[in-house]
C-alpha positions in Angstrom: 63.3 111.6 49.6 63.8 107.8 49.9 67.5 108.2 49.0 68.0 110.8 51.6 66.5 108.5 54.3 68.7 105.6 53.1 71.7 107.9 53.0 71.0 109.1 56.6 70.5 105.5 57.7 73.8 104.5 56.1 75.6 107.4 57.7 74.0 106.5 61.1 75.1 102.9 60.7 78.6 104.0 59.8 78.6 106.4 62.8 77.4 103.6 65.1 80.0 101.2 63.9 82.8 103.7 64.4 81.4 104.5 67.8 81.4 100.8 68.7 85.0 100.5 67.5 86.0 103.5 69.5 84.3 102.2 72.7 85.9 98.8 72.2 89.4 100.3 71.7 88.9 102.5 74.8 87.9 99.5 76.8 91.0 97.6 75.8 93.1 100.7 76.5 91.6 101.0 80.0 92.3 97.3 80.7 95.9 97.8 79.6 96.4 100.9 81.7 94.8 99.2 84.7 97.1 96.2 84.4 100.1 98.5 84.0 99.1 100.6 87.1 98.6 97.4 89.1 102.1 96.2 88.1 103.6 99.5 89.0 101.8 99.5 92.3 103.2 96.0 93.1 106.7 97.1 92.0 106.5 100.1 94.3 105.5 98.0 97.2 108.3 95.6 96.6 110.8 98.5 96.4 109.4 99.8 99.7 109.9 96.4 101.3 113.5 96.2 100.1 114.1 99.8 101.3 112.9 98.8 104.8 115.2 95.8 104.8 118.2 98.0 103.8 117.4 100.6 106.4 117.2 97.8 109.0 120.6 96.5 107.9 122.1 100.0 107.9 120.8 100.6 111.5 122.3 97.2 112.5 125.7 98.1 111.1 125.7 101.5 112.7 124.7 99.9 116.1 127.4 97.3 115.7 130.0 100.0 114.9 129.0 102.1 117.9 129.2 99.0 120.1 132.7 98.1 118.8 133.9 101.7 119.3 132.4 101.8 122.7 134.1 98.4 123.6 137.5 99.7 122.5 137.0 102.9 124.5 136.1 101.0 127.6 139.0 98.5 127.2 141.4 101.3 126.4 140.4 103.2 129.5 140.7 100.0 131.6 144.2 99.3 130.2 145.1 102.9 130.9 143.9 102.7 134.5 145.8 99.5 135.0 149.0 100.9 133.6 148.6 104.1 135.7 148.0 102.0 138.8 151.2 99.9 138.1 153.4 103.1 138.0 
């Protein structure tokens, strides 16, 4: 009977040690995953920031292009009117 109690105590001690190791490894894994998620989150925010800048530059180029085309259209019509008036 005494050996059965000692065997159960040893089994319990082994189980508790394994459980402690498991909990410790899971805690380290959670810390690693949390750090990775924070890094991904900051990377996504940086990408969104750059995307906003690129959209702004794209809008500026489109606006400048429309302004240039409009300017040429106005100047062309002005030259056409002046040439028509000279004839």
